C-alpha positions, 0 to 999 in steps of 0.5 A: 264435213262441211263439203258433205253437208253442202253436197247432200243439201244440193243433191237432195233439194236442187237435183232431187235425188232420194236419200237412198241415192245420196247414200249410195253415192256417198258410200254412207247409210241413209240415216247418215244422209238424214243427219247431213240434211239436218245439219244443213238446216241447222247451219242455215244452208237450207231454208226455203231454198238452198243457201250455199254459194254454189246454189246459183244466181237464178235469174242469170241461170234462166237467161243462159238456159233459154238463150243458149238452149242448155239443159242447165246453167249454174252461175255462182256468186263469188265473195271476198271470202273464197276464191272465185275458182274455188266456188265455181269448181265446188258448184261444178263438183256438186253438179257432177255428183248429181248427174253421175250414174253407175256404169257411166263412162266419164272423160275429162279435159285438162287445166287448172279449172278441172284440177280445182273441180277434183279437189272440191269433189266429195269422195263418192262410190262409183266403182263401175265408172271408167274415167279417161282423159280426152286428150294426150299430155300437156305442160310441165305442171303435173297437177293439171295434166289430163292423165293426172286429173283422170287419176285423181278424179277416179280416186275421188269416185272409187272408179277405174281409170284408163290413162292415155300415155301419149303427148297432146300434140305431135310434130305433124299429121304423119307422126300423129297418124302413126301414133294412133296405130298403137292399139292401146292409144286407139282404144283409149281415144275411142273410149273418150269419144264414147263417154256418157259425160264429158267434163271440159274446161275452156281457155282463151287463146292466150290463157296462161295455162296453155301458153306455159305448156310451150306446145304451141308456137307464137307463130301458131297462136298468131295464125289462130288469132288471124283465123278468128279463134277465140279459144279452146275446148278440150284443145279443140280451137273454135272461133267466135261462132263456135266453129272449129278453126281450120288450122294445121294444129288440129291435124297433129292433136292427139285427142278424141274427136269432139264432134263424135264425142258431142253426138254420143255424150249424154251430157257435156259440161263446160266449166269456166270462170272470170271475165277472161273466159267470157268469149270462149264460153259464149262461143262454146255455147253458141256452137252447141258444144255444151249441154250444161255450163258452170260459171260465175256471175262476172263471166256470165254478165260478160258473156251477155254483154258480148 
């Protein structure tokens, strides 16, 4: 119940949706939305401004928006009461709920951050949305794989899902090219490249989620580091200036083309929290891969100090 109250408050007061629009997205009546907003007032979430943790640190959001030419930045405060990842994921889930439109095509990456966003998302009603994973499969933890995140997100949205039944990395370019001849795989990848919204996590080059997959060798990680790589966005490796790193690993990646997807998408949302994400967050914004970013105060201040 509390999640629905905070979501309704943010959609109404921060993202300026009408009560009818909120009712349609939540699959409830307009009267029920009015009750949720009244509850938000009673609980102190809404006074002059929305008072939820995920409402954001306004001064940092303004700096980010102006410095990196973003549509929107959400910078949350983290307290000792709730984990930072949970608070950031909650803000990202509410932001996503505020920008979704009927008939959207939505593509997502993978990882613990994306899994947390799905967990925090309040069930919505978008039966005409199609969700696709942006990359093939990675790792041994089923909860953070691209297909599982796409399935779970589609379930939360009452949406359709188009899974990508392929590994994320092939042995080499030839094997990758042969795989892409499969019409079903080609169609799903093309669908991800034409998504209206990209919801992407970011990871430092040696982040635990990536290294645990064992998909990339220590030699390749060292080569990427020598090439200036600071991390990945949707498994596309970029340097500190946000340029794609020229490395053979890119030629064996089973994924949508990030440049194509960036050009087509109405909005690319990148989510990451903690000081360890600061360098890749800054690179992704500097390289103009991002329209909107959701992060926490610690990461935001670290980004500005790089």
